[in-house]
VEXDREN-2710 file (C-alpha; in Angstrom, 1 decimal):
% VEXDREN-2710
k/r/px/py/pz
1/MET/296.5/112.8/212.9
2/ASN/296.6/112.3/209.0
3/GLN/292.4/113.7/209.1
4/PRO/291.9/116.3/206.9
5/ILE/292.0/120.1/207.3
6/GLY/288.5/121.3/206.5
7/VAL/288.2/124.5/204.2
8/ILE/284.7/125.8/203.5
9/ASP/284.3/128.9/201.3
10/SER/281.0/130.5/199.2
11/GLY/282.6/129.4/196.3
12/VAL/286.5/129.5/194.8
13/GLY/287.9/132.4/196.6
14/GLY/288.9/129.8/199.6
15/LEU/291.4/128.3/197.2
16/THR/293.7/131.3/197.9
17/VAL/293.6/130.4/201.7
18/ALA/293.8/126.5/200.6
19/GLN/296.7/127.6/198.7
20/GLU/298.6/129.1/201.7
21/ILE/297.6/126.5/203.8
22/LEU/299.2/123.7/200.8
23/ARG/302.7/126.1/201.2
24/GLN/303.0/126.3/204.9
25/LEU/301.6/123.0/205.6
26/PRO/302.8/120.8/203.2
27/ASN/302.6/117.6/205.0
28/GLU/298.5/118.5/205.7
29/ASN/295.5/117.3/204.0
30/ILE/292.9/119.4/202.9
31/CYS/289.1/118.8/202.2
32/TYR/287.7/121.7/200.4
33/LEU/283.8/122.6/200.1
34/GLY/282.9/125.1/197.7
35/ASP/279.2/126.6/197.8
36/THR/279.2/127.8/194.6
37/LEU/275.5/127.0/193.8
38/ARG/274.4/129.8/196.0
39/CYS/277.5/132.0/195.5
40/PRO/277.7/134.9/196.5
41/TYR/277.0/135.2/200.2
42/GLY/277.6/138.8/200.6
43/PRO/273.9/140.0/199.8
44/ARG/272.2/137.4/202.1
45/ASP/270.8/138.0/205.4
46/THR/273.0/136.9/208.6
47/GLU/270.6/134.0/209.5
48/GLN/270.7/132.5/205.9
49/VAL/274.8/133.0/206.0
50/LYS/274.9/130.8/209.2
51/GLU/272.4/128.5/208.0
52/PHE/274.6/127.8/204.6
53/THR/277.7/127.9/206.7
54/MET/276.2/125.2/208.8
55/ASP/275.5/123.1/206.0
56/MET/279.0/123.2/204.7
57/THR/280.2/122.2/208.2
58/ASN/278.1/119.3/208.9
59/TYR/279.4/118.0/205.1
60/LEU/282.8/118.2/205.9
61/LEU/282.5/116.7/209.8
62/GLU/281.4/113.4/207.8
63/HIS/284.6/113.4/206.3
64/ASP/286.6/113.2/209.6
65/ILE/288.0/116.9/209.7
66/LYS/290.5/117.9/212.5
67/LEU/290.2/121.7/212.3
68/LEU/288.0/124.1/210.3
69/VAL/289.0/126.9/208.0
70/ILE/286.1/129.3/207.2
71/ALA/287.8/130.7/204.5
72/CYS/284.9/133.3/203.3
73/ASN/284.9/136.7/205.3
74/THR/281.1/137.0/204.9
75/ALA/280.6/133.6/206.7
76/THR/283.5/134.3/209.4
77/ALA/281.3/137.8/210.2
78/ALA/278.0/135.9/210.6
79/ALA/278.8/132.5/211.6
80/LEU/282.4/131.9/213.1
81/GLN/281.1/132.0/216.9
82/TYR/278.0/130.3/216.2
83/ILE/279.6/127.3/214.5
84/ARG/282.4/127.3/217.3
85/GLU/279.8/126.9/219.4
86/HIS/278.2/124.1/217.6
87/VAL/281.1/121.8/216.8
88/ALA/283.9/120.1/218.7
89/ILE/287.0/120.7/216.5
90/PRO/289.0/124.1/216.4
91/VAL/287.6/126.9/214.3
92/VAL/289.7/129.5/212.5
93/GLY/288.2/132.4/210.7
94/VAL/289.8/135.0/208.6
95/ILE/289.1/138.4/209.6
96/GLN/291.0/138.5/212.7
97/PRO/294.4/137.1/211.1
98/GLY/293.6/139.5/208.7
99/ALA/293.4/142.7/210.6
100/ARG/296.6/141.4/212.6
101/ALA/298.4/141.2/209.3
102/ALA/297.3/145.0/208.3
103/LEU/298.3/146.2/211.7
104/LYS/301.6/144.8/211.0
105/ALA/302.0/146.5/207.9
106/THR/300.6/149.7/208.2
107/LYS/302.9/152.7/208.7
108/ASN/300.4/155.5/209.1
109/ASN/297.6/153.9/210.8
110/GLN/295.4/154.1/207.9
111/ILE/294.1/151.0/206.2
112/GLY/291.4/150.4/203.7
113/VAL/289.3/147.2/203.7
114/ILE/287.3/145.9/200.5
115/GLY/284.8/143.4/201.3
116/THR/281.6/142.1/200.0
117/GLU/277.9/143.9/201.4
118/GLY/277.9/141.7/204.5
119/THR/281.4/141.9/205.5
120/ILE/281.5/145.7/205.2
121/LYS/278.0/145.8/206.6
122/SER/279.0/143.9/209.6
123/GLN/281.9/146.3/210.5
124/ALA/283.7/143.0/211.1
125/TYR/287.2/144.3/210.6
126/ASN/286.6/147.7/212.1
127/SER/285.8/146.0/215.0
128/ALA/288.9/143.6/214.9
129/LEU/291.0/146.7/214.5
130/ASP/289.6/148.6/216.9
131/LEU/290.3/145.9/219.6
132/LEU/293.9/145.6/218.2
133/ASP/294.5/149.4/218.2
134/HIS/292.3/152.4/219.2
135/THR/294.2/154.5/217.1
136/ILE/293.7/152.7/213.6
137/LYS/291.5/154.8/211.2
138/VAL/289.3/152.5/208.9
139/GLN/288.0/153.3/205.5
140/THR/285.8/150.3/204.1
141/LEU/284.2/149.8/200.3
142/ALA/281.7/147.2/199.5
143/CYS/282.6/145.7/196.0
144/PRO/280.0/143.4/195.1
145/LYS/280.8/143.1/191.6
146/PHE/284.0/141.2/192.4
147/ALA/283.1/137.9/193.5
148/PRO/280.8/137.4/190.4
149/VAL/283.8/138.1/188.1
150/VAL/286.2/135.7/189.8
151/GLU/283.2/132.9/189.8
152/SER/282.6/133.3/186.2
153/SER/287.1/132.9/185.4
154/GLU/287.2/136.2/184.2
155/TYR/289.7/137.1/187.1
156/LYS/292.4/138.1/184.5
157/GLY/290.5/139.8/181.7
158/SER/289.8/143.2/180.3
159/VAL/286.2/143.1/181.8
160/ALA/288.1/142.6/185.4
161/LYS/290.2/145.4/184.8
162/LYS/287.5/147.9/184.1
163/ILE/285.6/146.8/187.1
164/VAL/288.2/147.0/189.5
165/ALA/289.4/150.5/188.7
166/GLN/285.7/151.9/188.7
167/THR/285.5/150.5/192.1
168/LEU/288.4/151.6/194.0
169/ARG/288.3/155.6/192.4
170/PRO/287.2/156.0/196.4
171/PHE/290.4/155.2/197.6
172/LYS/292.8/157.3/195.2
173/ASN/294.4/160.0/197.3
174/SER/292.8/158.6/200.6
175/GLY/295.8/158.5/202.7
176/VAL/295.4/154.8/203.1
177/ASP/299.0/152.7/203.2
178/THR/297.6/149.4/203.8
179/PHE/294.8/147.8/201.8
180/VAL/292.9/144.3/203.2
181/LEU/291.7/142.2/201.1
182/GLY/288.2/141.5/202.8
183/CYS/287.0/138.7/200.8
184/THR/289.1/135.2/199.8
185/HIS/287.9/135.4/196.1
186/TYR/289.9/139.1/195.7
187/PRO/293.4/137.8/195.8
188/LEU/292.7/136.3/192.3
189/LEU/292.4/140.0/191.2
190/GLN/295.5/140.9/193.6
191/PRO/297.6/141.9/190.5
192/ILE/294.9/144.3/188.9
193/ILE/294.4/145.7/192.3
194/GLU/298.0/146.4/193.3
195/ASN/298.2/148.2/189.5
196/VAL/295.2/150.3/190.2
197/LEU/296.6/151.6/193.9
198/GLY/300.0/151.9/193.2
199/SER/303.0/150.8/194.6
200/SER/302.5/153.1/197.8
201/VAL/300.1/151.1/199.1
202/LYS/300.7/147.8/200.8
203/VAL/298.1/144.9/200.0
204/ILE/297.3/142.1/202.6
205/ASN/296.1/138.7/201.6
206/PRO/294.5/137.5/204.9
207/GLY/294.8/134.0/203.6
208/LEU/298.8/134.2/204.9
209/GLU/298.1/135.2/208.2
210/THR/295.1/132.2/208.3
211/ALA/297.9/129.3/207.5
212/SER/300.3/130.8/210.1
213/GLU/297.3/130.4/212.8
214/VAL/296.0/127.2/211.5
215/SER/299.8/126.1/212.3
216/MET/299.8/127.1/215.2
217/LEU/296.7/125.6/216.2
218/LEU/298.0/122.0/215.2
219/ASP/300.7/122.3/217.4
220/TYR/298.6/123.7/220.2
221/PHE/295.9/120.7/219.6
222/SER/298.5/118.0/218.4
223/LEU/296.7/117.5/215.4
224/ARG/299.9/117.7/212.8
225/ASN/300.0/114.9/210.3
226/VAL/303.0/113.1/211.4
227/SER/302.0/110.0/209.8
228/GLY/304.2/110.1/206.8
229/GLU/301.1/109.0/204.3
230/LYS/300.8/110.3/201.1
231/ASN/298.8/113.6/200.7
232/GLN/295.2/112.8/199.9
233/HIS/293.3/116.0/199.0
234/ARG/289.5/116.4/197.9
235/PHE/287.8/119.4/196.4
236/PHE/284.0/119.3/196.6
237/THR/281.7/122.0/194.9
238/THR/277.6/122.7/194.7
239/GLY/278.1/123.9/191.0
240/SER/279.9/123.5/187.9
241/THR/282.8/121.1/188.9
242/LYS/283.9/122.3/185.0
243/ILE/284.5/126.3/186.3
244/PHE/285.6/125.2/189.7
245/GLY/288.4/123.0/188.4
246/GLY/289.8/125.4/186.3
247/ILE/290.2/128.2/188.7
248/ALA/291.5/125.4/191.3
249/ARG/294.1/124.1/188.6
250/ASP/295.2/127.6/187.6
251/TRP/295.5/128.8/191.2
252/LEU/296.9/125.5/193.1
253/ASP/299.6/123.3/192.4
254/VAL/297.7/119.9/193.2
255/PRO/298.7/117.2/190.7
256/ASN/295.6/115.4/189.1
257/LEU/293.2/117.6/190.8
258/GLU/289.8/116.3/190.7
259/VAL/286.6/117.9/191.5
260/GLU/283.4/116.5/193.0
261/TYR/279.8/117.7/192.7
262/VAL/278.1/117.6/195.8
263/LYS/274.1/118.7/197.4
264/ILE/274.2/120.2/200.8
265/GLY/271.0/121.7/202.8
266/GLN/267.7/121.3/201.5
267/GLY/267.3/118.7/198.7
268/ARG/270.1/116.9/199.7
269/PHE/268.6/113.8/200.9
END
């Protein structure tokens, strides 16, 4: 089964999930689509996020993907069940894996979650954690400035440091010992976030657990690539190939990485 694993995101954030899939599953092919033209998804209403997520899904289905990873917390919260009902392949989101990883890590049952406005408003992490353990206390915070900083490729600079420090002030002395990066853009800011929160707080990147779930499903559905054929990863974006490519090359160890521009949704044809 040398068909690719499809990975979709509102922009470049899903590369943090793709990176972990490539690390854990080096024999697999990745077909990634980032909808950077319509990013961010966080402020959008649920129906629009569903529509955009279906646009991306349909595009990758044309590339014969064998499994789909919705590597976007906002899209997972809004559209995971909807997409599962409309496609014939396994579909993985990032919220349940992130919640499981946080539960494993916490020592005092106090977990912080940051994400987009859409993810936080949906209370998807609150629900996921409550299903796992009713005693967990969850503190959430929307961070609408984080994803644009990453998308503009400024995630290593002084602007990012200032924005992160100001935004995360509510978590100082909060008692939280485990902190979930509830947006796949945020791991690109993880060194800054960890510095602001301090060494006593465990920061969770849901991408690690998501890749493990993908591995499990490949086994369960007998979808692993055992062909021995050379990996052929493909990366698509609806926005600037230059900006996307710069971040992708910085984040992923993929030789000769090229990015293709595509149109999806209205106006595609």
